[in-house]
C-alpha positions in Angstrom: 0.0 0.0 0.0 2.9 2.4 0.9 4.5 1.8 -2.5 1.2 2.5 -4.3 0.8 5.8 -2.3 4.4 6.7 -3.2 3.6 6.2 -6.9 0.4 8.2 -6.7 2.1 11.0 -4.7 5.0 11.0 -7.2 2.7 11.3 -10.2 0.8 14.1 -8.6 4.0 16.1 -7.9 5.3 15.3 -11.4 2.1 16.6 -13.1 1.9 19.7 -10.8 5.6 20.4 -11.2 5.5 20.0 -15.0 2.6 22.5 -15.1 4.3 25.0 -12.9 7.5 24.7 -14.9 5.6 25.2 -18.2 4.0 28.4 -16.9 7.3 29.8 -15.7 9.2 28.8 -18.9 6.6 30.3 -21.2 6.4 33.5 -19.2 10.2 33.8 -19.1 10.3 33.3 -22.8 7.7 36.1 -23.3 9.7 38.4 -21.0 12.8 37.7 -23.1 10.8 38.4 -26.3 11.5 34.9 -27.8 9.3 34.3 -30.8 6.2 32.1 -30.3 7.4 29.5 -32.8 10.6 29.0 -30.8 8.7 28.8 -27.5 6.4 26.2 -28.9 9.1 23.9 -30.3 11.6 24.2 -27.6 10.4 25.6 -24.2 7.0 24.0 -24.3 8.3 20.7 -25.6 11.0 20.6 -23.0 8.6 21.5 -20.1 6.0 18.9 -21.1 8.6 16.2 -21.3 10.2 17.3 -18.0 8.5 14.4 -16.0 10.0 11.8 -18.3 13.4 13.6 -18.3 13.7 13.9 -14.5 12.4 10.4 -13.8 14.9 8.9 -16.3 17.9 10.9 -15.1 17.1 10.2 -11.4 16.5 6.5 -12.1 19.7 6.1 -14.0 21.7 7.9 -11.3 20.1 5.8 -8.6 21.1 2.6 -10.3 17.8 1.6 -12.0 18.5 2.0 -15.7 15.5 -0.2 -16.7 13.2 2.4 -15.1 14.9 5.1 -17.3 14.6 3.1 -20.5 11.2 1.5 -19.7 9.7 4.9 -18.9 10.6 6.4 -22.3 9.8 3.3 -24.4 6.6 2.8 -22.5 5.6 6.5 -22.8 6.1 6.4 -26.6 3.9 3.4 -26.9 1.3 5.0 -24.5 1.3 8.3 -26.4 0.2 6.5 -29.6 -1.7 3.4 -28.2 -3.5 5.2 -25.4 -3.4 9.0 -25.7 -3.8 9.3 -29.5 -6.4 6.4 -29.4 -8.6 8.1 -26.7 -8.3 11.4 -28.6 -9.5 10.0 -31.9 -12.2 7.9 -30.2 -13.6 11.2 -28.8 -13.1 13.2 -32.1 -11.5 12.4 -35.4 -8.2 14.2 -36.4 -7.4 15.6 -39.8 -3.8 15.0 -40.5 -1.5 17.7 -42.1 0.6 16.6 -45.1 3.7 17.4 -42.9 2.9 14.2 -41.1 4.3 12.0 -44.0 6.9 14.5 -45.3 8.6 15.4 -42.0 7.1 14.3 -38.6 6.6 10.6 -39.1 9.9 10.0 -41.0 11.8 11.8 -38.3 10.0 9.8 -35.5 10.9 6.5 -37.3 14.5 7.7 -37.8 14.8 8.6 -34.1 13.3 5.2 -33.1 15.6 3.3 -35.4 18.6 5.3 -34.2 17.8 4.4 -30.6 17.3 0.7 -31.7 20.7 0.5 -33.4 22.5 2.2 -30.5 21.1 -0.1 -27.8 20.1 -3.4 -29.4 23.5 -4.9 -30.2 25.4 -4.1 -27.0 22.6 -3.3 -24.5 24.2 0.1 -23.6 23.4 3.7 -24.5 26.8 5.3 -24.3 27.7 9.0 -23.8 28.8 9.6 -27.4 25.5 8.0 -28.6 23.5 10.4 -26.4 25.5 13.3 -27.9 24.6 12.1 -31.4 20.9 11.9 -30.4 20.9 15.4 -29.0 22.6 16.8 -32.1 20.0 15.0 -34.3 17.2 16.7 -32.2 18.9 20.1 -32.6 19.1 19.7 -36.4 15.5 18.6 -36.5 14.4 21.7 -34.5 16.5 24.0 -36.7 14.8 22.5 -39.8 11.3 22.9 -38.3 12.0 26.5 -37.3 13.5 27.4 -40.7 11.3 25.5 -43.2 8.2 24.1 -41.4 6.8 27.0 -39.6 3.2 26.4 -40.6 3.4 22.9 -39.3 4.2 23.9 -35.7 2.4 27.3 -35.2 -0.3 26.8 -32.6 -3.6 28.6 -32.3 -3.6 31.4 -29.7 -6.2 30.5 -27.1 -5.4 33.3 -24.7 -3.6 36.6 -24.7 0.0 36.9 -23.7 -0.4 38.4 -20.2 3.0 38.3 -18.4 3.2 37.4 -14.7 5.1 39.5 -12.1 8.7 38.4 -11.9 8.4 37.0 -8.4 5.6 34.7 -9.6 7.7 33.4 -12.5 10.6 32.7 -10.0 8.1 31.0 -7.6 6.7 28.8 -10.3 10.2 27.9 -11.5 11.3 27.0 -8.0 8.1 25.0 -7.2 8.2 23.3 -10.5 11.8 22.1 -10.3 11.3 21.0 -6.7 8.1 19.1 -7.3 9.6 17.4 -10.4 12.6 16.2 -8.4 10.6 15.2 -5.3 8.0 13.5 -7.4 10.6 11.5 -9.4 12.2 10.3 -6.1 8.8 9.2 -4.7 7.8 7.5 -8.0 11.1 5.6 -8.3 10.9 4.5 -4.7 7.3 3.3 -5.1 8.0 1.6 -8.5 11.1 -0.3 -7.2 9.2 -1.3 -4.0 6.2 -2.5 -6.1 8.4 -4.5 -8.4 10.0 -6.2 -5.4 6.6 -7.0 -3.8 5.1 -8.5 -7.0 8.3 -10.2 -8.0 8.7 -8.5 -11.4 11.5 -6.4 -12.8 11.6 -2.6 -12.6 11.2 -2.7 -16.4 7.7 -4.2 -16.2 6.6 -1.5 -13.7 8.3 1.2 -15.8 6.8 0.1 -19.1 3.3 0.1 -17.7 2.5 2.1 -14.6 5.4 4.7 -14.7 5.1 5.3 -18.4 1.3 5.8 -18.3 1.8 8.2 -15.3 4.3 10.4 -17.1 2.0 10.4 -20.2 -0.9 11.8 -18.1 -0.2 15.5 -19.0 -0.4 14.7 -22.8 -3.7 12.7 -22.2 -5.2 15.5 -20.1 -4.3 18.1 -22.7 -5.7 16.0 -25.5 -9.1 15.3 -23.7 -9.4 19.0 -22.7 -8.7 20.0 -26.4 -11.4 17.7 -27.6 -14.0 18.9 -25.0 -13.2 22.6 -25.9 -13.4 21.6 -29.6 -9.9 23.0 -30.2 -7.6 21.6 -32.9 -4.5 22.4 -30.8 -3.7 18.8 -30.2 -2.9 16.9 -33.4 -1.1 13.8 -34.5 2.0 16.0 -35.1 2.1 17.1 -31.5 2.1 13.5 -30.2 4.7 12.4 -32.7 6.8 15.4 -31.7 6.5 14.3 -28.1 7.8 10.8 -29.0 10.8 12.4 -30.9 11.6 14.5 -27.9 11.4 11.6 -25.5 13.8 9.5 -27.5 16.3 12.2 -28.6 16.3 14.6 -25.6 15.3 12.4 -22.6 17.4 9.4 -23.4 20.1 11.5 -25.1 20.6 13.8 -22.1 20.3 11.0 -19.6 23.0 8.9 -21.4 25.3 12.0 -21.6 25.0 12.3 -17.8 25.5 8.6 -17.2 25.5 5.6 -19.7 22.3 3.5 -19.6 22.7 -0.2 -19.5 19.8 -2.7 -20.1 19.3 -5.0 -17.2 16.1 -6.8 -18.2 16.5 -8.3 -21.7 12.7 -8.1 -22.2 13.3 -4.5 -23.2 15.3 -5.6 -26.2 13.3 -8.8 -27.1 9.8 -7.4 -26.6 9.3 -3.7 -25.7 11.4 -2.0 -28.3 9.7 -4.0 -31.1 6.2 -2.9 -29.9 7.4 0.7 -30.0 8.8 0.3 -33.5 5.6 -1.5 -34.7 3.1 0.9 -33.3 5.1 3.9 -34.6 5.2 2.4 -38.1 1.5 1.4 -38.0 0.4 5.1 -37.7 1.4 5.6 -41.4 -1.1 3.1 -43.0 -3.8 4.1 -40.4 -3.6 7.7 -41.6 -4.3 6.7 -45.2 -6.7 3.8 -44.8 -9.7 3.9 -45.2 -9.9 7.7 -45.7 -6.8 9.6 -46.6 -5.1 12.0 -44.1 -7.7 11.3 -41.3 -7.7 9.3 -38.1 -11.2 8.2 -36.8 -12.8 6.0 -34.2 -11.9 2.7 -36.0 -8.2 3.6 -35.9 -8.7 4.4 -32.2 -10.1 0.9 -31.5 -7.2 -0.7 -33.4 -4.6 1.3 -31.4 -6.2 0.6 -28.0 -6.4 -3.1 -28.9 -2.7 -3.1 -29.7 -1.8 -1.3 -26.5 -3.8 -3.7 -24.4 -2.1 -6.6 -26.2 1.3 -5.0 -25.4 0.4 -4.7 -21.7 -0.9 -8.3 -21.6 2.2 -9.8 -23.3 4.6 -7.6 -21.2 3.0 -8.5 -17.8 2.5 -12.1 -18.9 
Protein backbone atom coordinates (compact mmCIF):
# COMPACT_ATOMS: atom_id res chain seq x y z
CA UNK A 1 0.00 0.00 0.00
CA UNK A 2 2.86 2.35 0.87
CA UNK A 3 4.49 1.78 -2.53
CA UNK A 4 1.19 2.52 -4.29
CA UNK A 5 0.81 5.77 -2.32
CA UNK A 6 4.41 6.71 -3.20
CA UNK A 7 3.61 6.19 -6.89
CA UNK A 8 0.38 8.24 -6.67
CA UNK A 9 2.12 11.02 -4.72
CA UNK A 10 5.04 11.01 -7.15
CA UNK A 11 2.75 11.25 -10.18
CA UNK A 12 0.79 14.12 -8.57
CA UNK A 13 4.02 16.05 -7.91
CA UNK A 14 5.32 15.34 -11.45
CA UNK A 15 2.12 16.60 -13.09
CA UNK A 16 1.92 19.68 -10.85
CA UNK A 17 5.64 20.38 -11.23
CA UNK A 18 5.49 20.04 -15.01
CA UNK A 19 2.56 22.48 -15.13
CA UNK A 20 4.33 25.04 -12.91
CA UNK A 21 7.55 24.73 -14.89
CA UNK A 22 5.63 25.19 -18.16
CA UNK A 23 3.97 28.39 -16.88
CA UNK A 24 7.30 29.79 -15.69
CA UNK A 25 9.17 28.80 -18.87
CA UNK A 26 6.59 30.34 -21.23
CA UNK A 27 6.39 33.53 -19.16
CA UNK A 28 10.19 33.79 -19.05
CA UNK A 29 10.29 33.35 -22.83
CA UNK A 30 7.74 36.14 -23.29
CA UNK A 31 9.74 38.42 -21.00
CA UNK A 32 12.85 37.73 -23.10
CA UNK A 33 10.79 38.35 -26.30
CA UNK A 34 11.55 34.92 -27.76
CA UNK A 35 9.33 34.28 -30.84
CA UNK A 36 6.25 32.12 -30.27
CA UNK A 37 7.40 29.52 -32.77
CA UNK A 38 10.61 29.01 -30.80
CA UNK A 39 8.68 28.84 -27.51
CA UNK A 40 6.37 26.17 -28.91
CA UNK A 41 9.05 23.93 -30.33
CA UNK A 42 11.64 24.24 -27.57
CA UNK A 43 10.43 25.63 -24.24
CA UNK A 44 6.98 24.01 -24.28
CA UNK A 45 8.27 20.68 -25.61
CA UNK A 46 10.98 20.57 -22.98
CA UNK A 47 8.62 21.49 -20.12
CA UNK A 48 5.95 18.93 -21.07
CA UNK A 49 8.63 16.22 -21.32
CA UNK A 50 10.18 17.28 -18.00
CA UNK A 51 8.52 14.43 -16.00
CA UNK A 52 10.03 11.79 -18.32
CA UNK A 53 13.40 13.57 -18.29
CA UNK A 54 13.68 13.94 -14.50
CA UNK A 55 12.42 10.40 -13.81
CA UNK A 56 14.89 8.95 -16.34
CA UNK A 57 17.90 10.93 -15.08
CA UNK A 58 17.08 10.18 -11.44
CA UNK A 59 16.46 6.48 -12.11
CA UNK A 60 19.75 6.12 -14.04
CA UNK A 61 21.72 7.92 -11.32
CA UNK A 62 20.06 5.83 -8.60
CA UNK A 63 21.13 2.62 -10.34
CA UNK A 64 17.80 1.65 -11.95
CA UNK A 65 18.53 2.01 -15.69
CA UNK A 66 15.54 -0.16 -16.69
CA UNK A 67 13.24 2.43 -15.10
CA UNK A 68 14.85 5.12 -17.28
CA UNK A 69 14.58 3.08 -20.49
CA UNK A 70 11.20 1.54 -19.73
CA UNK A 71 9.74 4.94 -18.88
CA UNK A 72 10.62 6.39 -22.30
CA UNK A 73 9.81 3.32 -24.42
CA UNK A 74 6.55 2.81 -22.50
CA UNK A 75 5.63 6.51 -22.79
CA UNK A 76 6.13 6.43 -26.56
CA UNK A 77 3.89 3.38 -26.86
CA UNK A 78 1.31 4.96 -24.52
CA UNK A 79 1.34 8.26 -26.45
CA UNK A 80 0.18 6.46 -29.61
CA UNK A 81 -1.69 3.42 -28.25
CA UNK A 82 -3.48 5.24 -25.43
CA UNK A 83 -3.36 9.05 -25.69
CA UNK A 84 -3.83 9.26 -29.48
CA UNK A 85 -6.37 6.41 -29.39
CA UNK A 86 -8.56 8.06 -26.73
CA UNK A 87 -8.31 11.40 -28.56
CA UNK A 88 -9.52 10.02 -31.89
CA UNK A 89 -12.21 7.92 -30.20
CA UNK A 90 -13.62 11.19 -28.84
CA UNK A 91 -13.14 13.18 -32.05
CA UNK A 92 -11.50 12.43 -35.45
CA UNK A 93 -8.24 14.18 -36.38
CA UNK A 94 -7.45 15.60 -39.81
CA UNK A 95 -3.78 15.02 -40.54
CA UNK A 96 -1.54 17.67 -42.11
CA UNK A 97 0.65 16.56 -45.05
CA UNK A 98 3.71 17.44 -42.95
CA UNK A 99 2.92 14.20 -41.13
CA UNK A 100 4.29 12.02 -43.95
CA UNK A 101 6.89 14.48 -45.28
CA UNK A 102 8.55 15.39 -41.96
CA UNK A 103 7.08 14.28 -38.62
CA UNK A 104 6.57 10.55 -39.15
CA UNK A 105 9.88 9.96 -41.02
CA UNK A 106 11.82 11.78 -38.26
CA UNK A 107 10.03 9.78 -35.53
CA UNK A 108 10.93 6.53 -37.32
CA UNK A 109 14.53 7.70 -37.81
CA UNK A 110 14.80 8.59 -34.11
CA UNK A 111 13.27 5.21 -33.14
CA UNK A 112 15.64 3.29 -35.45
CA UNK A 113 18.64 5.33 -34.24
CA UNK A 114 17.80 4.39 -30.64
CA UNK A 115 17.28 0.74 -31.70
CA UNK A 116 20.68 0.46 -33.39
CA UNK A 117 22.46 2.23 -30.54
CA UNK A 118 21.10 -0.07 -27.83
CA UNK A 119 20.08 -3.38 -29.43
CA UNK A 120 23.48 -4.90 -30.20
CA UNK A 121 25.41 -4.10 -27.02
CA UNK A 122 22.62 -3.27 -24.55
CA UNK A 123 24.19 0.08 -23.60
CA UNK A 124 23.40 3.67 -24.50
CA UNK A 125 26.83 5.33 -24.33
CA UNK A 126 27.69 8.99 -23.81
CA UNK A 127 28.76 9.56 -27.44
CA UNK A 128 25.50 7.97 -28.62
CA UNK A 129 23.55 10.36 -26.38
CA UNK A 130 25.46 13.30 -27.86
CA UNK A 131 24.57 12.05 -31.37
CA UNK A 132 20.88 11.88 -30.42
CA UNK A 133 20.85 15.41 -28.97
CA UNK A 134 22.61 16.77 -32.11
CA UNK A 135 19.97 15.03 -34.28
CA UNK A 136 17.23 16.70 -32.21
CA UNK A 137 18.91 20.09 -32.56
CA UNK A 138 19.14 19.70 -36.37
CA UNK A 139 15.47 18.65 -36.49
CA UNK A 140 14.40 21.72 -34.49
CA UNK A 141 16.48 24.02 -36.72
CA UNK A 142 14.84 22.46 -39.79
CA UNK A 143 11.35 22.94 -38.31
CA UNK A 144 12.00 26.54 -37.34
CA UNK A 145 13.50 27.41 -40.73
CA UNK A 146 11.33 25.48 -43.18
CA UNK A 147 8.24 24.08 -41.45
CA UNK A 148 6.81 27.05 -39.56
CA UNK A 149 3.16 26.44 -40.60
CA UNK A 150 3.38 22.90 -39.26
CA UNK A 151 4.18 23.94 -35.72
CA UNK A 152 2.43 27.27 -35.22
CA UNK A 153 -0.28 26.80 -32.59
CA UNK A 154 -3.56 28.63 -32.27
CA UNK A 155 -3.62 31.39 -29.69
CA UNK A 156 -6.17 30.47 -27.07
CA UNK A 157 -5.37 33.27 -24.67
CA UNK A 158 -3.63 36.64 -24.74
CA UNK A 159 -0.01 36.93 -23.68
CA UNK A 160 -0.37 38.35 -20.18
CA UNK A 161 2.97 38.29 -18.42
CA UNK A 162 3.19 37.40 -14.72
CA UNK A 163 5.09 39.47 -12.14
CA UNK A 164 8.74 38.40 -11.92
CA UNK A 165 8.36 37.02 -8.36
CA UNK A 166 5.57 34.71 -9.59
CA UNK A 167 7.73 33.44 -12.46
CA UNK A 168 10.56 32.71 -10.01
CA UNK A 169 8.11 31.03 -7.60
CA UNK A 170 6.66 28.75 -10.32
CA UNK A 171 10.20 27.94 -11.52
CA UNK A 172 11.31 26.95 -8.01
CA UNK A 173 8.12 25.05 -7.20
CA UNK A 174 8.16 23.26 -10.55
CA UNK A 175 11.78 22.13 -10.27
CA UNK A 176 11.34 21.02 -6.65
CA UNK A 177 8.10 19.15 -7.34
CA UNK A 178 9.60 17.37 -10.36
CA UNK A 179 12.63 16.17 -8.43
CA UNK A 180 10.64 15.19 -5.32
CA UNK A 181 7.97 13.49 -7.45
CA UNK A 182 10.58 11.50 -9.36
CA UNK A 183 12.16 10.29 -6.08
CA UNK A 184 8.76 9.17 -4.75
CA UNK A 185 7.80 7.52 -8.05
CA UNK A 186 11.09 5.61 -8.35
CA UNK A 187 10.92 4.50 -4.71
CA UNK A 188 7.33 3.28 -5.13
CA UNK A 189 8.03 1.59 -8.47
CA UNK A 190 11.07 -0.30 -7.16
CA UNK A 191 9.15 -1.29 -4.04
CA UNK A 192 6.17 -2.50 -6.06
CA UNK A 193 8.43 -4.49 -8.40
CA UNK A 194 9.96 -6.21 -5.36
CA UNK A 195 6.55 -6.98 -3.78
CA UNK A 196 5.10 -8.47 -6.99
CA UNK A 197 8.33 -10.22 -7.95
CA UNK A 198 8.67 -8.53 -11.35
CA UNK A 199 11.49 -6.44 -12.81
CA UNK A 200 11.65 -2.64 -12.61
CA UNK A 201 11.25 -2.69 -16.39
CA UNK A 202 7.71 -4.16 -16.19
CA UNK A 203 6.59 -1.50 -13.69
CA UNK A 204 8.28 1.25 -15.75
CA UNK A 205 6.84 0.14 -19.08
CA UNK A 206 3.28 0.07 -17.68
CA UNK A 207 2.52 2.14 -14.55
CA UNK A 208 5.35 4.70 -14.69
CA UNK A 209 5.06 5.33 -18.45
CA UNK A 210 1.28 5.82 -18.27
CA UNK A 211 1.77 8.18 -15.34
CA UNK A 212 4.29 10.36 -17.14
CA UNK A 213 1.97 10.42 -20.20
CA UNK A 214 -0.95 11.78 -18.15
CA UNK A 215 -0.17 15.47 -19.01
CA UNK A 216 -0.44 14.67 -22.76
CA UNK A 217 -3.66 12.69 -22.17
CA UNK A 218 -5.23 15.48 -20.09
CA UNK A 219 -4.28 18.09 -22.70
CA UNK A 220 -5.74 15.95 -25.51
CA UNK A 221 -9.06 15.33 -23.73
CA UNK A 222 -9.41 19.00 -22.74
CA UNK A 223 -8.72 20.05 -26.35
CA UNK A 224 -11.44 17.71 -27.62
CA UNK A 225 -13.95 18.94 -25.02
CA UNK A 226 -13.19 22.56 -25.95
CA UNK A 227 -13.43 21.64 -29.65
CA UNK A 228 -9.93 22.99 -30.25
CA UNK A 229 -7.55 21.59 -32.85
CA UNK A 230 -4.45 22.44 -30.83
CA UNK A 231 -3.73 18.77 -30.18
CA UNK A 232 -2.89 16.94 -33.39
CA UNK A 233 -1.08 13.81 -34.47
CA UNK A 234 1.99 15.97 -35.12
CA UNK A 235 2.10 17.11 -31.49
CA UNK A 236 2.13 13.54 -30.16
CA UNK A 237 4.72 12.43 -32.71
CA UNK A 238 6.81 15.45 -31.69
CA UNK A 239 6.55 14.32 -28.08
CA UNK A 240 7.83 10.84 -29.05
CA UNK A 241 10.76 12.35 -30.94
CA UNK A 242 11.63 14.53 -27.95
CA UNK A 243 11.36 11.59 -25.52
CA UNK A 244 13.84 9.53 -27.51
CA UNK A 245 16.35 12.16 -28.56
CA UNK A 246 16.26 14.56 -25.61
CA UNK A 247 15.26 12.45 -22.59
CA UNK A 248 17.41 9.39 -23.39
CA UNK A 249 20.06 11.51 -25.09
CA UNK A 250 20.56 13.84 -22.12
CA UNK A 251 20.29 10.98 -19.60
CA UNK A 252 22.98 8.91 -21.36
CA UNK A 253 25.27 11.96 -21.59
CA UNK A 254 25.03 12.31 -17.79
CA UNK A 255 25.49 8.57 -17.19
CA UNK A 256 25.55 5.62 -19.65
CA UNK A 257 22.34 3.54 -19.55
CA UNK A 258 22.73 -0.25 -19.50
CA UNK A 259 19.84 -2.67 -20.15
CA UNK A 260 19.34 -5.00 -17.17
CA UNK A 261 16.13 -6.80 -18.20
CA UNK A 262 16.51 -8.28 -21.70
CA UNK A 263 12.74 -8.09 -22.18
CA UNK A 264 13.26 -4.49 -23.21
CA UNK A 265 15.31 -5.63 -26.21
CA UNK A 266 13.32 -8.78 -27.06
CA UNK A 267 9.82 -7.35 -26.55
CA UNK A 268 9.26 -3.67 -25.70
CA UNK A 269 11.43 -2.00 -28.34
CA UNK A 270 9.71 -3.97 -31.14
CA UNK A 271 6.25 -2.93 -29.90
CA UNK A 272 7.44 0.68 -29.97
CA UNK A 273 8.77 0.34 -33.54
CA UNK A 274 5.64 -1.52 -34.65
CA UNK A 275 3.05 0.93 -33.33
CA UNK A 276 5.12 3.87 -34.60
CA UNK A 277 5.19 2.37 -38.11
CA UNK A 278 1.49 1.42 -38.02
CA UNK A 279 0.40 5.07 -37.72
CA UNK A 280 1.36 5.65 -41.39
CA UNK A 281 -1.08 3.15 -42.99
CA UNK A 282 -3.80 4.05 -40.45
CA UNK A 283 -3.62 7.68 -41.58
CA UNK A 284 -4.27 6.71 -45.23
CA UNK A 285 -6.71 3.78 -44.78
CA UNK A 286 -9.69 3.88 -45.20
CA UNK A 287 -9.92 7.67 -45.65
CA UNK A 288 -6.79 9.62 -46.59
CA UNK A 289 -5.14 11.98 -44.08
CA UNK A 290 -7.68 11.32 -41.33
CA UNK A 291 -7.74 9.28 -38.12
CA UNK A 292 -11.15 8.16 -36.82
CA UNK A 293 -12.76 5.96 -34.18
CA UNK A 294 -11.93 2.71 -36.01
CA UNK A 295 -8.24 3.60 -35.86
CA UNK A 296 -8.67 4.39 -32.16
CA UNK A 297 -10.09 0.92 -31.48
CA UNK A 298 -7.17 -0.69 -33.35
CA UNK A 299 -4.60 1.34 -31.36
CA UNK A 300 -6.24 0.60 -27.98
CA UNK A 301 -6.37 -3.09 -28.91
CA UNK A 302 -2.66 -3.07 -29.72
CA UNK A 303 -1.84 -1.25 -26.48
CA UNK A 304 -3.85 -3.73 -24.37
CA UNK A 305 -2.13 -6.63 -26.20
CA UNK A 306 1.25 -5.04 -25.44
CA UNK A 307 0.44 -4.70 -21.70
CA UNK A 308 -0.89 -8.30 -21.57
CA UNK A 309 2.21 -9.75 -23.26
CA UNK A 310 4.58 -7.61 -21.15
CA UNK A 311 3.00 -8.49 -17.80
CA UNK A 312 2.47 -12.11 -18.85
